[in-house]
C-alpha positions as CSV (number, residue, x, y, z in Angstrom):
1,M,0.0,0.0,0.0
2,I,1.3,3.5,-0.9
3,A,1.5,5.7,2.1
4,P,-0.7,8.9,1.8
5,P,1.0,12.3,1.5
6,W,0.1,13.3,5.1
7,R,1.2,12.2,8.5
8,A,-1.2,11.1,11.3
9,S,-2.0,14.0,13.7
10,Y,-3.3,13.3,17.1
11,G,-3.4,16.9,18.5
12,V,-2.9,17.7,22.2
13,D,-4.9,16.8,25.3
14,A,-6.7,19.7,27.0
15,P,-5.2,22.4,24.7
16,S,-6.6,25.3,26.8
17,V,-4.7,24.0,29.9
18,L,-1.5,23.7,28.0
19,L,-1.9,27.2,26.6
20,L,-2.5,28.7,30.0
21,L,0.6,27.0,31.4
22,G,2.6,28.4,28.6
23,V,1.3,31.9,28.9
24,L,1.8,32.0,32.6
25,A,5.4,30.7,32.3
26,V,6.3,33.3,29.7
27,G,4.6,36.0,31.7
28,Y,6.4,35.3,35.0
29,L,9.8,34.8,33.3
30,A,9.3,38.1,31.5
31,A,8.3,39.8,34.7
32,A,11.3,38.5,36.4
33,L,13.5,40.0,33.7
34,V,11.8,43.3,33.9
35,V,12.1,43.5,37.7
36,A,15.8,42.5,37.5
37,L,16.5,45.4,35.2
38,F,15.5,47.7,38.0
39,Q,17.8,45.8,40.4
40,Q,15.1,44.5,42.7
41,L,16.9,41.2,43.2
42,R,14.6,39.4,45.6
43,P,11.4,40.0,43.9
44,S,12.9,39.0,40.5
45,L,14.2,35.7,42.0
46,L,10.7,34.8,43.3
47,L,9.2,35.6,40.0
48,L,12.0,33.6,38.2
49,L,11.3,30.6,40.5
50,I,7.6,30.7,39.7
51,G,8.3,31.0,36.0
52,V,10.7,28.0,36.1
53,V,8.1,25.9,37.9
54,L,5.4,26.8,35.4
55,A,7.7,26.2,32.5
56,T,8.6,22.7,33.9
57,Q,4.9,22.0,34.2
58,F,4.4,23.1,30.6
59,G,7.2,20.8,29.4
60,L,5.9,17.8,31.4
61,F,2.3,18.4,30.1
62,L,3.6,18.7,26.5
63,H,5.7,15.6,26.8
64,A,2.8,13.6,28.2
65,T,0.4,14.5,25.4
66,R,2.9,14.4,22.5
67,R,5.1,11.4,23.4
68,G,4.6,10.0,26.9
69,K,1.1,8.6,26.4
70,F,2.2,6.8,23.2
71,R,5.0,5.1,25.1
72,V,2.8,4.1,27.9
73,W,0.1,2.5,25.7
74,A,2.7,0.8,23.6
75,R,3.7,-1.1,26.7
76,L,0.2,-1.7,27.8
77,L,-0.8,-3.1,24.4
78,D,2.3,-5.3,24.2
79,D,1.5,-6.7,27.6
80,L,-1.9,-7.9,26.3
81,E,0.0,-10.3,24.0
82,L,-2.6,-10.1,21.4
83,R,-2.9,-12.9,18.8
84,G,-3.8,-10.5,16.2
85,D,-7.4,-11.6,15.3
86,E,-9.2,-10.0,18.3
87,R,-12.1,-7.6,18.2
88,L,-11.2,-4.6,20.3
89,L,-13.2,-1.6,21.5
90,D,-11.7,1.8,22.3
91,M,-14.2,3.8,24.6
92,G,-13.8,7.5,23.8
93,C,-11.3,7.0,21.0
94,G,-10.9,10.7,20.2
95,R,-8.5,11.2,17.3
96,G,-7.5,7.6,17.3
97,A,-4.1,7.6,19.0
98,V,-4.8,4.3,21.1
99,L,-7.3,2.9,18.5
100,L,-4.8,3.0,15.8
101,A,-1.9,1.7,17.9
102,A,-4.2,-1.3,18.7
103,A,-5.1,-1.8,15.1
104,R,-1.5,-2.1,14.1
105,R,-1.4,-5.2,16.4
106,L,-4.5,-6.7,14.8
107,P,-3.7,-7.8,11.2
108,A,-6.6,-10.2,11.2
109,G,-8.8,-8.4,13.7
110,C,-10.8,-5.2,14.2
111,A,-10.5,-2.1,16.4
112,V,-13.7,-0.3,17.0
113,G,-13.7,3.3,18.0
114,L,-16.6,4.8,20.0
115,D,-16.9,8.5,20.7
116,L,-19.5,11.3,20.9
117,W,-17.0,13.4,18.9
118,C,-16.9,16.5,21.1
119,S,-14.0,18.9,20.5
120,A,-13.8,20.4,24.0
121,D,-10.6,18.3,24.9
122,H,-9.3,17.8,21.3
123,C,-9.7,20.1,18.4
124,E,-10.8,18.4,15.2
125,N,-12.1,15.4,17.1
126,T,-14.2,13.9,14.3
127,P,-14.6,10.6,12.5
128,A,-12.9,12.2,9.4
129,T,-9.8,13.0,11.4
130,V,-9.6,9.3,12.7
131,E,-10.1,8.1,9.2
132,R,-7.3,10.3,7.9
133,N,-5.0,9.1,10.6
134,A,-5.9,5.5,9.9
135,L,-4.9,6.0,6.3
136,A,-1.6,7.6,7.3
137,E,-1.0,4.6,9.6
138,N,-2.1,2.1,7.0
139,V,-4.8,0.5,9.2
140,A,-7.9,1.9,7.6
141,D,-9.1,-1.6,6.7
142,R,-8.8,-2.7,10.4
143,I,-11.0,-0.1,12.1
144,E,-14.7,0.7,12.6
145,L,-16.0,4.0,14.0
146,R,-19.3,4.4,15.9
147,T,-21.0,7.3,17.4
148,G,-22.3,6.6,20.9
149,D,-22.3,7.2,24.6
150,M,-20.0,5.2,26.8
151,T,-22.8,4.9,29.4
152,R,-25.2,3.3,26.9
153,M,-23.0,1.6,24.3
154,P,-24.7,0.5,21.0
155,F,-23.3,-3.1,21.1
156,P,-24.6,-6.5,22.2
157,D,-23.3,-8.4,25.2
158,G,-19.9,-10.1,25.0
159,V,-18.8,-9.1,21.5
160,F,-15.4,-7.8,22.3
161,D,-12.1,-9.6,23.3
162,V,-10.6,-6.4,24.6
163,V,-11.9,-3.0,25.8
164,V,-9.5,-0.1,26.3
165,S,-10.0,3.5,27.2
166,S,-7.5,6.4,27.5
167,L,-8.3,9.6,29.4
168,A,-12.0,9.5,28.5
169,I,-14.0,8.2,31.4
170,H,-13.1,11.0,33.7
171,D,-14.8,13.4,31.3
172,I,-18.2,11.9,32.4
173,K,-19.4,14.5,34.9
174,T,-21.1,12.3,37.5
175,A,-19.8,9.3,39.5
176,E,-22.9,7.3,38.5
177,G,-22.1,8.0,34.8
178,R,-18.6,6.9,35.3
179,A,-19.8,3.7,37.0
180,A,-22.3,3.1,34.2
181,A,-19.5,3.3,31.6
182,L,-17.4,0.8,33.6
183,R,-20.5,-1.6,33.8
184,E,-21.0,-1.2,30.0
185,A,-17.3,-2.2,29.5
186,C,-17.9,-5.3,31.4
187,R,-21.1,-6.1,29.6
188,V,-19.7,-5.9,26.1
189,L,-16.6,-8.0,26.9
190,R,-16.8,-11.8,26.4
191,P,-16.1,-13.9,29.4
192,G,-12.4,-13.7,30.2
193,G,-11.9,-10.7,28.0
194,K,-9.4,-8.0,29.0
195,L,-10.0,-4.4,30.0
196,V,-7.3,-1.7,30.2
197,I,-8.2,1.8,31.3
198,V,-5.7,4.7,31.7
199,D,-7.2,7.7,33.4
200,I,-6.7,10.6,35.9
201,G,-9.1,11.3,38.8
202,D,-10.6,8.8,41.2
203,T,-9.5,5.6,39.6
204,R,-9.8,3.8,42.9
205,A,-13.6,4.2,42.5
206,Y,-13.3,2.6,39.1
207,R,-11.7,-0.5,40.7
208,A,-14.5,-0.8,43.3
209,V,-17.2,-0.7,40.5
210,L,-15.3,-3.4,38.5
211,A,-15.0,-5.6,41.6
212,A,-18.7,-5.2,42.4
213,N,-19.4,-6.4,38.8
214,G,-17.4,-9.5,39.0
215,A,-14.3,-8.5,37.3
216,T,-11.2,-10.4,38.4
217,A,-7.4,-10.0,38.3
218,I,-7.8,-6.2,38.9
219,T,-4.7,-4.2,39.1
220,L,-4.3,-0.4,39.6
221,R,-0.9,1.2,39.3
222,P,0.6,4.6,38.4
223,V,2.1,4.7,34.8
224,G,4.9,7.1,35.9
225,W,6.3,10.4,34.9
226,Q,5.6,9.8,31.1
227,M,2.0,10.8,31.8
228,W,2.4,13.5,34.5
229,W,0.0,16.3,33.4
230,G,2.2,19.1,34.8
231,G,3.6,17.1,37.8
232,P,3.2,14.2,40.2
233,W,0.1,15.9,41.7
234,V,-1.8,15.0,38.5
235,P,-0.8,11.4,38.0
236,T,-2.2,8.9,35.5
237,R,-3.0,5.3,36.6
238,A,-3.5,2.2,34.6
239,L,-6.3,-0.1,35.6
240,T,-6.4,-3.7,34.2
241,A,-9.1,-6.3,34.8
242,T,-10.5,-9.5,33.3
243,A,-14.1,-9.9,32.6
244,P,-16.0,-12.4,34.7
245,G,-16.3,-15.8,33.3
């Protein structure tokens, strides 16, 4: 297959937050320089320190969204030891970063992306963008896209071997809504199917919901600095589980 004349583009997570960090960092560093010019050393050092901290947060956030999350998911998908013929669902697939990484590992399978296609967290979050990226990654024949709500997914019971979700469930505003999405993930998995969720927020509550719904082999662990959204105070955790048999 001849590669298309464009490259896959996955955008950035929460671009407004990244922009704010960048603007604040530049502002404080500029202010420190201006104050230093007037030889007010102590105030300029304080402003400089704040600017450096904000610049570090900006750098960590940018790394997480442009490189870190891809490296984390590469490890998680490799850990699944896929045969290559599975049917996989990505809940809240966005522009397809995880969906297409999974599709590359499914030469005889299918990766299904489900999303409401809202652009608040990602600009150009549309099916057309995912399709364009799939063509660029040479996996367009391995994916399906569906429009739907994670809390009421348009799939029968037990039709997926694997369900994944990356930084999507926390966007559901209520605890009950997040619990409903997790119950739906269990419902559409075949007995013994694998679930992998990477998210921020109260992931311990996710673990409790899965346990209450019969999931087994549940693990919850931080993924490390590669997905620090500005620092260790905004960590990302990976939750893995097996659907009840």
